[in-house]
Backbone as CSV, one residue per row, in Angstrom:
resi,resn,N_x,N_y,N_z,CA_x,CA_y,CA_z,C_x,C_y,C_z
1,MET,163.202,-182.004,99.803,161.662,-183.059,98.856,161.555,-181.901,97.703
2,THR,160.783,-182.721,96.978,160.691,-181.527,95.712,159.211,-180.837,96.144
3,LYS,159.128,-179.758,95.330,158.246,-178.759,95.429,156.628,-179.616,95.292
4,SER,157.402,-180.687,94.115,155.450,-181.013,93.881,155.105,-181.691,95.606
5,ALA,155.792,-182.233,96.177,155.716,-183.322,97.391,155.163,-182.273,98.388
6,LEU,156.206,-181.169,98.509,155.807,-179.998,99.473,154.425,-179.281,99.277
7,PHE,153.808,-179.298,98.364,152.455,-179.081,97.785,151.231,-179.588,98.648
8,LEU,152.232,-181.091,97.626,151.214,-182.110,98.274,150.875,-182.299,99.596
9,VAL,151.964,-182.531,100.560,152.208,-181.939,101.918,151.353,-181.404,102.497
10,GLY,151.109,-179.939,101.873,150.388,-178.809,101.915,148.592,-178.546,102.031
11,VAL,148.684,-179.515,100.932,147.716,-179.554,100.670,146.905,-180.790,101.669
12,ALA,147.728,-181.349,101.913,147.379,-183.050,102.933,146.711,-182.562,104.548
13,ILE,147.681,-181.359,104.329,147.529,-180.659,105.762,146.421,-179.452,106.207
14,LEU,145.841,-178.750,105.154,144.670,-177.984,104.999,143.912,-178.835,104.891
15,LEU,143.284,-179.977,104.388,142.247,-180.356,104.239,142.260,-181.359,105.914
16,ALA,143.380,-181.360,106.821,142.971,-181.986,107.683,142.685,-181.202,108.667
17,VAL,143.018,-179.774,108.640,142.580,-178.421,109.189,140.873,-178.103,109.380
18,PHE,140.902,-178.289,107.709,139.473,-177.960,107.080,138.402,-179.229,107.736
19,LEU,138.656,-180.082,108.002,137.845,-182.160,108.329,137.622,-181.422,109.955
20,SER,138.898,-180.698,110.674,138.780,-181.521,111.571,137.733,-180.612,112.419
21,GLY,137.579,-178.642,111.430,136.504,-177.874,112.049,135.467,-177.626,111.595
22,CYS,135.693,-178.845,111.044,133.530,-178.883,110.235,132.557,-179.822,111.986
23,THR,131.295,-178.554,111.340,130.364,-179.373,112.440,129.731,-179.591,111.431
24,VAL,128.814,-180.738,112.303,127.359,-181.155,111.691,126.621,-179.739,111.802
25,PRO,125.549,-179.361,110.560,124.667,-178.439,110.953,123.482,-178.987,111.770
26,ALA,123.315,-177.742,112.410,122.116,-177.990,113.615,120.430,-178.586,113.021
27,GLN,120.033,-179.364,113.701,118.816,-180.187,113.057,117.964,-178.628,112.663
28,THR,117.579,-179.589,111.141,116.784,-178.860,110.539,115.187,-179.193,109.674
29,PRO,114.317,-178.816,109.876,113.024,-180.119,109.985,112.786,-179.651,108.237
30,SER,113.485,-180.707,107.425,112.675,-180.363,106.143,111.920,-181.685,105.474
31,ASP,111.035,-182.243,107.039,109.998,-182.712,105.871,109.196,-183.079,107.441
32,ASN,108.361,-183.941,107.226,107.656,-183.883,108.845,107.233,-184.620,109.466
33,THR,108.679,-184.428,109.986,109.126,-186.026,111.054,109.755,-184.852,112.838
34,GLN,109.664,-185.738,113.695,109.836,-184.658,114.592,111.515,-184.017,115.023
35,LEU,110.823,-182.952,115.902,112.164,-182.111,115.676,112.209,-182.294,117.634
36,GLN,113.381,-182.225,117.942,113.878,-183.026,119.069,114.973,-182.253,120.007
37,GLY,114.887,-180.543,119.998,115.915,-179.855,119.536,117.259,-179.743,120.905
38,ASP,117.828,-178.632,121.009,118.984,-178.518,121.916,118.834,-177.980,123.261
39,ALA,119.274,-179.019,123.963,118.602,-177.986,125.783,118.700,-176.279,125.662
40,ASN,120.006,-175.555,125.168,120.015,-174.343,124.830,119.210,-173.793,123.976
41,LEU,118.189,-174.305,123.155,116.877,-173.485,122.421,116.062,-173.884,123.030
42,LYS,115.661,-172.098,123.231,113.935,-171.935,124.784,112.743,-171.714,123.380
43,ASN,113.137,-171.404,122.254,112.079,-170.880,121.434,111.798,-172.144,119.664
44,TYR,111.189,-173.095,119.943,110.946,-174.330,118.760,109.799,-173.477,117.949
45,PRO,110.799,-173.002,116.233,110.063,-172.765,115.546,109.465,-174.466,114.617
46,VAL,108.061,-173.755,114.304,107.934,-175.303,113.375,106.859,-174.030,112.563
47,GLN,107.207,-174.091,110.726,106.725,-173.892,109.749,105.495,-174.621,109.715
48,ILE,104.312,-173.403,108.280,103.320,-173.741,108.359,103.489,-173.919,106.823
49,GLN,103.400,-174.768,106.192,103.846,-174.973,104.247,103.287,-175.706,103.629
50,ASN,102.933,-175.761,102.807,102.453,-176.708,102.103,100.707,-176.797,102.590
51,SER,99.964,-176.599,103.585,99.093,-176.942,104.504,99.399,-178.328,105.102
52,ASP,100.653,-178.147,105.946,100.913,-178.811,107.162,101.878,-178.065,108.092
53,PHE,102.101,-178.864,109.799,102.644,-178.339,110.045,104.121,-178.771,109.593
54,VAL,105.514,-178.334,109.974,106.488,-178.337,109.899,107.912,-177.874,110.762
55,PRO,107.900,-179.349,111.908,107.840,-180.617,111.839,106.153,-180.898,112.249
56,ALA,105.873,-181.776,112.501,104.177,-182.180,113.077,104.765,-182.556,114.636
57,THR,106.168,-182.921,115.248,106.069,-183.216,115.915,106.904,-182.553,116.615
58,VAL,107.454,-181.724,117.816,108.382,-181.585,118.669,108.241,-181.855,120.032
59,THR,108.663,-181.715,120.355,109.618,-182.208,122.175,110.979,-181.215,122.376
60,ILE,109.693,-180.479,123.905,110.602,-179.119,124.191,110.517,-179.595,126.231
61,LYS,110.877,-179.069,126.968,111.016,-178.915,128.432,110.103,-177.725,128.451
62,VAL,109.854,-178.114,129.986,109.026,-176.930,130.465,109.375,-175.915,130.491
63,GLY,108.120,-174.800,130.246,108.490,-173.391,130.092,109.314,-172.581,128.686
64,ASN,109.509,-173.570,127.915,109.957,-173.369,126.921,109.267,-172.888,125.894
65,SER,108.768,-172.715,124.477,108.520,-171.930,123.209,107.785,-172.641,121.690
66,VAL,107.265,-172.836,121.752,106.860,-172.782,120.266,107.258,-171.725,119.470
67,SER,106.742,-171.093,118.571,106.943,-170.519,117.703,106.032,-171.477,115.988
68,TRP,104.904,-170.860,115.934,104.271,-171.252,114.562,104.561,-169.805,113.663
69,GLU,104.893,-169.705,112.003,105.317,-169.503,111.030,103.820,-169.441,109.918
70,ASN,103.389,-168.924,109.631,102.238,-169.396,108.097,103.689,-168.635,106.767
71,TYR,104.304,-169.731,106.477,103.900,-169.350,105.009,103.349,-169.702,103.943
72,ASP,102.649,-170.421,103.577,101.756,-170.703,102.950,100.900,-169.361,102.837
73,GLY,100.045,-169.267,101.489,99.417,-167.934,101.139,98.015,-167.938,101.444
74,SER,97.091,-168.985,102.363,95.960,-168.680,102.725,96.004,-168.418,104.319
75,PRO,95.449,-168.554,105.087,95.716,-167.827,106.445,95.496,-170.511,107.407
76,HIS,95.981,-169.532,108.102,95.950,-170.951,109.416,96.012,-171.275,110.598
77,SER,95.472,-171.527,111.225,95.432,-171.430,112.711,95.883,-172.944,113.467
78,VAL,96.621,-172.448,114.850,96.639,-173.201,115.601,95.705,-173.221,116.945
79,THR,95.250,-174.970,117.159,94.247,-174.564,117.854,93.801,-176.158,118.268
80,SER,94.328,-175.964,119.527,94.082,-177.686,120.645,92.952,-178.333,120.227
81,ASP,93.484,-179.826,120.143,92.225,-180.656,119.854,91.164,-180.759,120.588
82,ILE,91.813,-181.287,122.179,90.983,-180.987,123.430,91.503,-179.711,124.128
83,GLY,90.420,-179.242,124.611,90.566,-178.082,125.857,91.485,-176.440,124.962
84,ASN,91.736,-175.783,125.649,92.020,-174.251,124.624,93.405,-173.615,125.006
85,GLU,94.399,-174.653,125.398,95.857,-174.298,125.728,96.423,-173.541,124.325
86,LEU,95.956,-174.289,123.280,96.301,-173.582,121.947,94.968,-172.798,120.797
87,ASP,95.383,-172.141,120.787,93.797,-171.113,120.348,94.607,-169.559,119.799
88,SER,94.902,-169.703,118.907,95.229,-168.588,118.225,94.687,-168.243,116.854
89,ASN,94.568,-166.405,116.688,93.883,-165.856,115.868,94.027,-166.728,114.581
90,LEU,93.471,-166.212,113.459,94.505,-166.963,111.739,95.442,-166.301,111.585
91,ILE,96.122,-166.903,111.416,97.758,-166.582,110.913,97.984,-166.503,109.641
92,GLN,97.983,-165.609,109.013,98.422,-164.852,107.982,99.816,-165.563,107.242
93,LYS,99.665,-165.399,105.783,101.215,-165.250,105.553,102.271,-164.152,106.258
94,GLY,103.243,-164.763,106.509,104.301,-163.947,107.312,103.869,-163.755,108.562
95,GLN,103.161,-164.490,109.296,103.045,-163.796,110.973,103.351,-165.062,111.753
96,THR,103.486,-164.610,112.594,103.698,-166.123,113.678,102.873,-165.762,114.828
97,TYR,102.890,-167.089,115.494,101.830,-167.590,116.966,102.843,-167.766,117.732
98,GLU,103.498,-167.536,118.924,104.001,-168.081,119.834,103.568,-168.254,121.562
99,HIS,103.351,-169.267,121.516,103.061,-170.455,123.090,104.211,-170.805,123.798
100,THR,103.875,-170.364,124.800,105.292,-171.046,126.173,104.075,-172.213,127.450
101,PHE,104.921,-173.490,127.402,103.982,-174.269,127.446,104.677,-174.032,129.679
102,ALA,104.025,-174.248,130.334,103.785,-173.995,131.673,104.026,-175.128,132.415
103,VAL,102.816,-176.619,131.583,102.525,-177.799,131.846,103.541,-178.876,131.583
104,PRO,103.069,-180.430,131.766,103.665,-181.719,130.917,103.275,-181.655,130.409
105,GLY,103.473,-182.383,129.752,102.107,-183.372,128.288,102.045,-183.527,127.007
106,THR,101.126,-183.736,126.547,100.993,-183.731,125.160,100.055,-183.004,124.816
107,TYR,99.842,-182.153,123.941,99.288,-181.178,123.243,99.192,-181.006,121.552
108,ALA,97.711,-181.700,121.184,97.551,-182.458,120.070,96.377,-180.861,119.296
109,TYR,96.930,-180.535,118.354,96.361,-179.440,117.686,95.829,-179.365,116.409
110,HIS,95.461,-178.765,115.589,95.095,-178.881,113.936,94.839,-177.278,113.821
111,CYS,94.718,-177.362,112.106,93.952,-176.527,111.876,92.356,-175.686,111.583
112,SER,92.105,-175.282,112.329,90.490,-174.961,112.310,90.303,-174.430,111.571
113,ILE,91.029,-174.608,110.384,89.883,-174.331,108.532,90.433,-175.791,108.069
114,HIS,91.827,-176.121,108.257,92.397,-177.012,107.684,92.213,-178.159,108.173
115,PRO,91.016,-179.423,108.673,90.977,-180.472,110.077,92.290,-181.076,109.507
116,SER,92.456,-181.317,108.809,93.209,-182.499,108.366,94.950,-182.345,108.365
117,MET,95.038,-180.891,108.854,96.255,-180.421,109.483,96.806,-181.138,110.455
118,LYS,97.865,-181.680,111.440,97.905,-182.054,112.227,98.801,-181.642,112.511
119,GLY,99.506,-181.322,114.204,100.499,-181.602,114.450,100.896,-181.651,116.293
120,THR,101.598,-181.776,116.484,101.761,-182.414,118.471,103.110,-181.879,119.099
121,VAL,102.617,-180.910,119.867,103.992,-180.713,121.011,103.639,-181.593,121.820
122,ILE,105.133,-182.774,122.070,104.863,-182.850,124.127,106.286,-182.043,124.300
123,VAL,105.522,-181.602,125.666,106.002,-181.001,126.649,106.678,-181.827,128.281
124,GLN,107.866,-182.150,128.029,108.657,-182.648,129.180,108.701,-182.160,130.668
């Protein structure tokens, strides 16, 4: 075999090894879609950015938590539409509000300052 043929075989082997070791990255909410995390995740992140909850819908298991972190310059809240399951103080930029869900159900919420900001946590 010539040196160039050996080089090409080596490149092909390295490429095959590299591609076989690649994994699909974890699901990251890049838009306002639903996040359904893996079974090992116990705390599901929701970003507050551009006056929106991202993702808008999160599906979790009983006993898991959701953490809302504010990336906006203005304060926001996480407030239940019905009842008081979710009732954060104002969350300033860089601050986080976390809540653990003990009962299955659908929890709709909004920002008390910006009522057009809406989200849902589905607890199974």
